[in-house]
C-alpha positions in Angstrom: -92.4 23.1 127.8 -95.4 24.5 125.9 -97.1 22.8 122.9 -98.8 25.6 120.9 -101.3 24.5 118.2 -102.6 26.8 115.5 -105.3 25.0 113.6 -106.2 26.8 110.4 -108.5 25.9 107.5 -105.6 24.4 105.4 -102.8 23.5 107.8 -102.3 22.9 111.5 -99.0 24.2 113.0 -97.6 22.5 116.1 -94.8 24.3 117.9 -92.9 23.6 121.1 -91.5 26.4 123.3 -89.0 26.1 126.0 -89.5 29.4 127.7 -89.0 31.9 124.8 -87.0 29.5 122.7 -88.8 27.8 119.8 -87.5 24.2 119.9 -89.5 22.8 117.0 -92.3 23.7 114.5 -94.2 21.3 112.3 -97.2 21.4 109.9 -99.9 18.9 109.0 -102.8 19.3 106.6 -106.1 20.1 108.3 -108.3 17.0 108.2 -111.2 16.7 110.7 -111.2 13.0 110.1 -107.7 12.5 111.4 -107.9 11.0 114.9 -106.0 12.1 118.0 -104.0 8.8 117.8 -102.9 9.5 114.2 -101.8 13.0 115.2 -100.1 11.7 118.3 -98.0 9.1 116.5 -97.0 11.6 113.9 -96.1 14.3 116.4 -94.2 12.2 118.9 -92.0 10.9 116.0 -91.2 14.5 115.0 -90.5 15.4 118.6 -88.0 12.5 118.8 -86.1 13.9 115.8 -85.5 17.1 117.8 -84.5 15.0 120.8 -87.7 15.8 122.6 -90.3 13.6 124.1 -94.0 13.8 125.2 -92.8 13.9 128.8 -91.1 17.2 128.1 -94.5 18.9 127.4 -96.3 20.1 130.5 -98.8 22.6 129.0 -100.7 23.2 125.8 -102.7 25.9 124.1 -105.0 25.6 121.0 -106.3 28.2 118.6 -108.6 26.7 116.0 -110.9 28.1 113.2 -112.1 24.6 112.5 -114.5 23.6 115.3 -114.5 20.0 114.2 -110.8 19.8 114.9 -111.0 21.0 118.6 -112.1 17.7 120.1 -109.4 15.6 118.6 -106.7 18.2 119.4 -107.9 18.3 123.0 -107.8 14.5 123.1 -104.3 14.6 121.7 -103.1 16.9 124.5 -104.7 14.8 127.2 -103.8 11.4 126.0 -100.2 11.9 124.7 -99.0 14.9 126.8 -101.0 14.4 130.0 -102.1 18.1 130.1 -105.4 20.0 129.8 -105.1 22.4 126.9 -106.1 26.1 127.1 -108.4 26.8 124.1 -108.6 30.4 122.8 -112.2 31.5 122.8 -113.3 29.4 125.7 -115.0 31.1 128.6 -112.5 32.4 131.1 -109.5 32.6 128.8 -107.9 36.1 129.3 -106.5 37.5 126.1 -105.4 40.8 127.7 -107.1 42.9 125.0 -110.6 44.2 124.5 -112.6 43.0 121.5 -114.7 46.0 120.4 -117.2 44.2 118.2 -120.9 43.8 118.2 -120.5 40.0 118.3 -117.0 39.2 119.7 -117.8 35.5 119.8 -117.7 35.4 116.0 -114.1 36.5 115.6 -111.7 33.7 114.5 -109.3 32.6 117.2 -106.3 33.2 114.9 -107.3 36.8 114.4 -107.5 37.5 118.1 -104.2 35.7 118.7 -102.5 37.8 116.0 -103.9 41.0 117.7 -102.5 40.0 121.0 -99.0 39.4 119.5 -99.1 42.6 117.4 -100.0 44.8 120.4 -97.2 43.2 122.5 -94.6 43.6 119.8 -95.4 46.8 117.9 -96.4 50.3 119.1 -99.2 52.5 117.9 -102.2 51.5 115.8 -101.7 48.5 113.5 -103.2 46.5 110.7 -102.3 42.8 110.7 -102.6 41.1 107.3 -102.7 37.3 107.6 -102.2 35.5 104.2 -104.0 32.2 104.8 -106.9 30.4 103.3 -108.6 33.7 103.6 -106.6 37.0 103.7 -107.6 38.9 106.8 -107.0 42.5 107.6 -107.3 43.1 111.4 -107.2 46.5 113.1 -105.6 47.0 116.5 -105.5 50.4 118.1 -102.7 51.9 120.1 -104.3 50.6 123.4 -104.5 47.1 122.2 -108.2 47.0 121.4 -109.3 44.7 118.6 -111.4 47.0 116.4 -112.5 44.6 113.6 -111.2 44.4 110.1 -111.9 42.9 106.6 -111.8 39.4 105.2 -111.0 38.6 101.5 -110.6 35.3 99.7 -107.0 33.9 100.0 -104.9 34.0 96.8 -105.0 30.2 96.5 -108.7 30.2 96.9 -109.0 32.8 94.1 -106.8 30.7 91.8 -108.8 27.6 92.5 -112.1 29.4 91.8 -110.8 30.9 88.6 -109.7 27.4 87.4 -113.0 25.7 88.4 -115.3 28.3 87.1 -113.7 28.9 83.7 -113.4 25.8 81.5 -110.5 27.0 79.4 -108.4 28.5 82.2 -105.7 26.1 83.6 -104.5 25.7 87.1 -101.5 28.0 87.6 -98.8 28.5 90.2 -98.6 31.6 92.3 -95.7 33.8 91.4 -94.7 37.4 90.8 -94.8 38.1 87.1 -92.5 40.8 85.7 -95.2 42.3 83.5 -98.8 43.2 84.1 -99.7 42.7 80.5 -99.6 39.0 79.9 -98.8 37.7 76.4 -100.4 34.3 76.9 -103.2 32.8 79.1 -101.0 31.6 82.0 -99.0 34.9 82.3 -102.2 36.8 82.1 -103.7 34.8 84.9 -100.6 35.1 87.0 -100.5 38.9 86.5 -104.2 39.3 87.2 -104.1 37.3 90.4 -100.8 38.7 91.7 -101.0 42.3 90.8 -104.7 42.3 91.5 -103.9 41.1 95.0 -101.4 43.8 95.4 -104.1 46.3 94.4 -106.4 44.7 97.0 -103.8 45.1 99.7 -103.0 48.7 98.9 -106.6 49.7 98.5 -107.8 48.1 101.8 -104.9 49.5 103.8 -105.5 53.0 102.4 -109.3 52.8 103.1 -108.7 51.4 106.6 -106.3 54.2 107.4 -108.7 56.8 106.1 -111.6 55.4 108.2 -109.4 55.0 111.2 -108.1 58.6 110.9 -104.4 58.1 111.2 -101.4 56.3 109.7 -101.0 52.7 110.8 -98.1 50.2 110.9 -98.9 47.2 108.7 -97.6 43.8 109.7 -97.9 40.8 107.4 -97.9 37.1 108.5 -98.9 33.8 106.9 -97.3 31.6 104.4 -97.6 33.8 101.3 -96.7 37.1 103.1 -93.1 37.1 101.8 -94.3 37.0 98.2 -96.0 40.4 98.6 -93.6 42.1 101.0 -91.3 43.3 98.2 -94.1 44.1 95.8 -95.7 46.9 97.8 -94.8 49.7 100.2 -98.1 49.2 102.0 -96.6 46.4 104.1 -94.0 47.6 106.7 -93.1 44.4 108.6 -92.9 40.7 108.0 -93.6 38.6 111.1 -94.0 34.9 110.2 -94.2 33.8 113.8 -96.8 36.3 114.9 -99.6 33.7 115.6 -97.3 31.3 117.6 -96.0 34.2 119.6 -99.5 35.3 120.4 -100.3 31.8 121.7 -97.2 31.9 123.9 -98.3 35.2 125.3 -101.9 34.1 126.0 -100.7 31.0 127.7 -98.3 33.0 129.9 -101.0 35.4 130.9 -103.5 32.6 131.9 -100.8 30.6 133.7 -99.9 33.7 135.8 -96.4 33.9 134.3 -96.8 37.6 133.3 
């Protein structure tokens, strides 16, 4: 079985695949101070709930946008699962796509993994919107080339900045307000953040398509993607497992299974 690890700025997702079947998926908050042993005890207990054990894992793959986490995640795989993990971005790892950027080494591993999965699962040119700590817009052409994209602050980050920078503005929950014109401070903040974000999505998708020169399929992933799916026609598909599927595909390619 494969242990796939997606280490983001806010959360780490651990998933176990038995072939194509997802046997379990768990999240932990990203904390570079957390040791491999702490993660190992936590993860092996969760595996046991699903009637799995460390002995069932014979391979691992890691994608991380937090460099400080990589060492402990590698140690976790070696110590508790007795396997040498594949790390996306390391020299020699074959993604199966071409990165058409001036400095390909600067691209976040999660963005490349999403591009791999999107090319495999969807035809034609695509925009992948990943709603994470940052909201990323990644462009993949019809041949699977990663062509770049745009990075915007994530909606939670925007809410936090608004609360911290303005003394009289409270911390508010994310939600879809029925009205754009708020009649009090909290509804006004919710409307500005939510509908402002919808405008950001629609505006960037439109400008990317204009620059690219043709219509594109837009795939959304990430924890907050469902919130925006029904609010705009700019998003065509919701694919919550896109990143994990990309990790599975990259492992297979590098293990000679494809």
